[in-house]
C-alpha positions as CSV (number, residue, x, y, z in Angstrom):
1,M,-2.4,-38.1,13.6
2,T,0.4,-40.1,12.0
3,S,2.0,-40.1,8.5
4,D,2.4,-43.2,6.3
5,S,5.8,-43.8,7.9
6,G,4.2,-44.1,11.3
7,K,5.8,-40.9,12.6
8,P,3.6,-38.1,13.9
9,A,2.4,-35.9,11.1
10,R,3.6,-32.3,11.2
11,R,0.7,-29.9,11.8
12,L,0.5,-27.2,9.2
13,S,0.1,-23.6,10.2
14,H,-2.9,-21.7,8.8
15,K,-0.5,-19.7,6.6
16,Q,1.1,-22.8,5.2
17,A,-2.3,-24.4,4.5
18,V,-3.4,-21.3,2.6
19,E,-0.2,-21.2,0.6
20,I,-0.6,-24.9,-0.4
21,A,-4.2,-24.2,-1.4
22,L,-3.2,-21.2,-3.5
23,N,-0.6,-23.2,-5.3
24,D,-2.8,-26.2,-5.9
25,P,-4.3,-26.0,-9.4
26,V,-7.3,-28.0,-8.4
27,A,-8.0,-25.6,-5.5
28,R,-7.5,-22.6,-7.7
29,A,-9.9,-23.9,-10.3
30,A,-12.5,-24.7,-7.6
31,S,-12.1,-21.2,-6.2
32,R,-12.6,-19.6,-9.6
33,A,-15.7,-21.7,-10.2
34,T,-17.6,-20.4,-7.2
35,P,-20.7,-18.3,-8.0
36,R,-19.2,-15.3,-6.3
37,A,-15.9,-15.6,-8.2
38,V,-17.8,-16.0,-11.5
39,E,-19.9,-12.9,-10.8
40,R,-16.8,-10.9,-9.9
41,R,-15.2,-11.8,-13.2
42,R,-18.4,-10.9,-15.0
43,L,-18.6,-7.5,-13.4
44,Y,-14.9,-6.9,-14.0
45,A,-15.1,-7.9,-17.7
46,E,-18.2,-5.8,-18.3
47,D,-16.6,-2.7,-17.0
48,A,-13.1,-3.3,-18.5
49,S,-14.2,-4.2,-22.0
50,G,-13.5,-0.7,-23.5
51,L,-10.2,-0.4,-21.7
52,I,-8.9,-3.8,-22.8
53,A,-10.0,-3.0,-26.3
54,D,-7.9,0.2,-26.2
55,L,-4.9,-1.8,-24.9
56,V,-5.2,-4.3,-27.7
57,A,-5.4,-1.5,-30.2
58,A,-2.2,-0.1,-28.8
59,G,-0.4,-3.4,-29.4
60,F,-0.8,-5.1,-26.1
61,P,-1.8,-8.8,-25.9
62,P,-5.4,-9.5,-24.9
63,V,-5.7,-9.8,-21.1
64,E,-8.5,-10.8,-18.8
65,E,-7.3,-8.4,-16.1
66,V,-5.4,-5.2,-16.2
67,G,-3.0,-6.5,-13.6
68,Q,-1.6,-9.0,-16.1
69,L,0.2,-6.1,-17.7
70,R,2.6,-6.3,-14.8
71,Q,3.9,-9.6,-16.1
72,L,5.2,-7.8,-19.2
73,G,7.8,-5.8,-17.2
74,D,7.9,-2.5,-19.1
75,Y,4.4,-1.5,-20.1
76,R,4.9,2.3,-20.0
77,A,3.0,2.8,-23.3
78,A,-0.1,1.6,-21.4
79,V,0.1,4.3,-18.7
80,P,-1.8,7.0,-20.6
81,I,-4.5,4.5,-21.5
82,L,-4.9,3.4,-17.9
83,L,-5.0,7.0,-16.7
84,D,-7.6,7.9,-19.3
85,W,-9.9,5.1,-18.2
86,L,-9.4,5.3,-14.4
87,P,-11.9,8.1,-13.9
88,R,-14.4,6.4,-16.2
89,V,-14.6,2.9,-14.7
90,T,-17.2,2.2,-12.1
91,Y,-16.4,-1.2,-10.7
92,L,-14.3,-1.0,-7.5
93,M,-12.1,-4.0,-8.2
94,L,-11.2,-2.8,-11.7
95,A,-10.3,0.7,-10.4
96,V,-8.1,-0.9,-7.7
97,D,-6.4,-3.1,-10.2
98,I,-5.6,-0.1,-12.4
99,V,-4.2,1.9,-9.5
100,R,-1.9,-1.0,-8.5
101,T,-0.8,-1.4,-12.1
102,L,0.1,2.3,-12.2
103,S,2.2,2.0,-8.9
104,V,5.5,1.5,-10.8
105,P,8.5,3.9,-11.2
106,F,8.0,4.5,-14.9
107,A,4.4,5.7,-14.4
108,K,5.3,8.2,-11.7
109,E,5.5,11.4,-13.8
110,L,2.1,10.9,-15.3
111,A,0.3,9.0,-12.6
112,F,1.3,10.9,-9.5
113,P,-0.7,14.1,-10.1
114,A,-3.7,12.2,-11.3
115,L,-3.7,10.0,-8.2
116,V,-3.3,13.0,-5.9
117,R,-6.6,14.3,-7.4
118,M,-8.3,11.0,-7.0
119,F,-7.2,10.7,-3.4
120,E,-8.7,14.1,-2.7
121,E,-11.9,13.3,-4.6
122,P,-12.4,9.5,-5.2
123,P,-14.8,8.6,-8.1
124,R,-18.1,7.0,-7.4
125,L,-17.5,3.3,-7.5
126,H,-19.6,0.3,-6.8
127,D,-19.2,-3.4,-5.8
128,P,-22.5,-5.2,-5.3
129,L,-20.6,-8.1,-3.7
130,R,-19.0,-6.0,-1.1
131,P,-20.3,-6.8,2.4
132,A,-22.7,-4.2,3.8
133,T,-20.6,-3.8,6.9
134,S,-17.5,-2.9,4.9
135,E,-16.3,0.7,4.5
136,P,-17.7,2.6,1.5
137,A,-16.2,1.6,-1.8
138,S,-14.8,5.1,-2.3
139,E,-13.0,5.0,1.0
140,H,-11.5,1.7,0.2
141,F,-10.3,3.1,-3.1
142,R,-8.8,6.1,-1.4
143,E,-6.8,3.8,0.8
144,V,-5.5,2.0,-2.2
145,V,-4.6,5.3,-3.9
146,G,-2.8,6.4,-0.7
147,G,-0.7,3.2,-0.9
148,A,0.2,4.1,-4.5
149,L,1.1,7.6,-3.6
150,G,3.4,6.3,-0.8
151,T,5.4,4.3,-3.4
152,F,6.1,7.5,-5.2
153,A,7.5,9.3,-2.1
154,A,10.6,11.3,-3.2
155,P,11.8,14.9,-2.9
156,S,9.9,15.9,-6.0
157,T,6.6,14.7,-4.5
158,A,7.2,16.1,-1.0
159,D,4.8,19.1,-1.1
160,D,1.8,17.1,-2.0
161,L,2.5,14.2,0.3
162,L,3.2,16.4,3.3
163,R,0.0,18.3,2.6
164,L,-2.1,15.1,2.3
165,A,-0.5,13.5,5.4
166,S,-1.3,16.6,7.5
167,D,-5.0,16.7,6.6
168,D,-6.8,14.6,9.2
169,S,-10.0,14.7,7.1
170,Y,-8.5,11.8,5.1
171,G,-8.3,9.6,8.2
172,E,-6.5,6.3,8.0
173,A,-6.4,6.5,4.2
174,R,-3.2,8.5,4.7
175,A,-1.4,5.6,6.5
176,L,0.9,4.5,3.7
177,I,1.6,8.1,2.7
178,V,2.7,8.8,6.3
179,S,4.8,5.7,6.6
180,E,6.9,6.7,3.5
181,L,7.5,10.4,4.3
182,A,11.1,9.7,5.2
183,K,11.7,9.0,1.5
184,T,10.9,12.6,0.7
185,K,14.1,13.7,2.5
186,D,12.3,16.9,3.2
187,P,13.3,18.9,6.3
188,R,9.6,19.5,7.1
189,A,8.9,15.8,7.4
190,A,10.0,15.3,11.0
191,G,7.8,18.2,12.2
192,V,4.7,16.8,10.4
193,L,5.4,13.3,11.7
194,L,5.7,14.6,15.3
195,D,2.4,16.3,15.0
196,L,0.8,13.1,13.7
197,L,1.8,11.3,16.9
198,D,-1.3,12.7,18.4
199,D,-3.5,11.4,15.6
200,P,-4.6,7.8,16.6
201,T,-5.6,7.0,13.0
202,V,-2.0,7.2,11.7
203,A,0.1,7.3,14.9
204,P,1.7,3.9,14.3
205,F,2.8,4.9,10.8
206,A,4.1,8.2,12.0
207,V,6.3,6.5,14.6
208,E,7.5,4.0,12.0
209,A,8.4,6.9,9.6
210,L,10.3,8.8,12.4
211,G,12.3,5.6,13.0
212,K,13.3,5.6,9.3
213,L,14.4,9.3,9.6
214,K,16.7,8.3,12.5
215,E,16.8,11.9,13.8
216,V,18.1,11.9,17.4
217,G,16.1,15.0,18.2
218,T,12.8,13.0,17.9
219,R,13.9,10.3,20.3
220,D,12.3,11.7,23.5
221,R,8.9,12.0,21.7
222,I,9.1,8.5,20.4
223,A,10.2,7.2,23.8
224,A,7.0,8.7,25.3
225,M,5.0,6.5,22.9
226,L,6.2,3.4,24.7
227,D,3.3,4.1,27.2
228,N,0.7,4.5,24.4
229,P,-2.4,2.3,24.9
230,D,-2.2,1.1,21.3
231,K,0.1,-2.0,21.2
232,N,0.9,-1.3,17.5
233,V,2.2,2.2,18.5
234,R,4.3,0.7,21.3
235,D,5.8,-1.9,19.0
236,Q,6.6,0.7,16.4
237,A,8.2,2.9,19.0
238,K,10.5,0.1,20.1
239,K,11.6,-0.5,16.6
240,A,12.1,3.3,15.9
241,L,14.2,3.7,19.0
242,K,16.5,0.8,17.9
243,R,16.9,2.5,14.5
244,I,17.8,5.8,16.1
245,D,20.1,4.4,18.7
246,S,21.8,2.2,16.1
247,A,22.3,5.2,13.8
248,G,23.7,7.2,16.7
249,R,26.3,4.6,17.6
250,A,27.3,4.2,14.0
251,G,27.9,8.0,13.7
252,R,30.1,8.2,16.9
253,P,33.9,8.3,16.6
254,P,35.6,5.2,18.0
255,A,36.3,5.3,21.7
256,P,40.0,6.0,22.6
257,R,41.9,2.9,23.5
258,V,42.7,2.5,27.2
259,R,46.4,1.9,27.9
């Protein structure tokens, strides 16, 4: 294949082709016009009508989707409204949009305890367009909430995050909580993460978090993960060891000059 100039045309990668399509107004309009997309917007609008009405009553501009609030920058006045509606909505994609819109620093104080409860007991949600082979809607929602909780990792949230990360009944939904445990700066974090190395559902994330901690005392356990059958675990172990070794070199006093 050649270009108009006669030179061979550069082949686009799949990622580049997708980006071009996403930025193409014609392609976007065509995507929004598909029957599936139209039905998704209908389901969303139907479930979000009361929430959006409350946002407008509070002085926010009318929006089609809750996520559009993120374009406003500071929308902290909307946080109590979003938290009030989150347990009441039933459409999965709306619930996910609310959680992602709450995953901002100024929402942490109010949102964190509510999201912990919803991680432990997700609401009953539905999505009639979700493939039958997909995980249940409640489990997908729990994973999204886990990601939100991870963004709130800090010393003040350590107790809850360490508890949730240690509970294997939550499976892979804990992944993004585990990966951010280093941000808690809690002395218990390293021990929890070392225990999670034996849990295949979150082992790669535990290795990643240990690398962020950069504790030399964990190096041998991480090195042992280089033989793990999971390639993701092996890759994370290599990165973690580089972090630890780099931190170790940075902390050493300069070597004496040889005369």
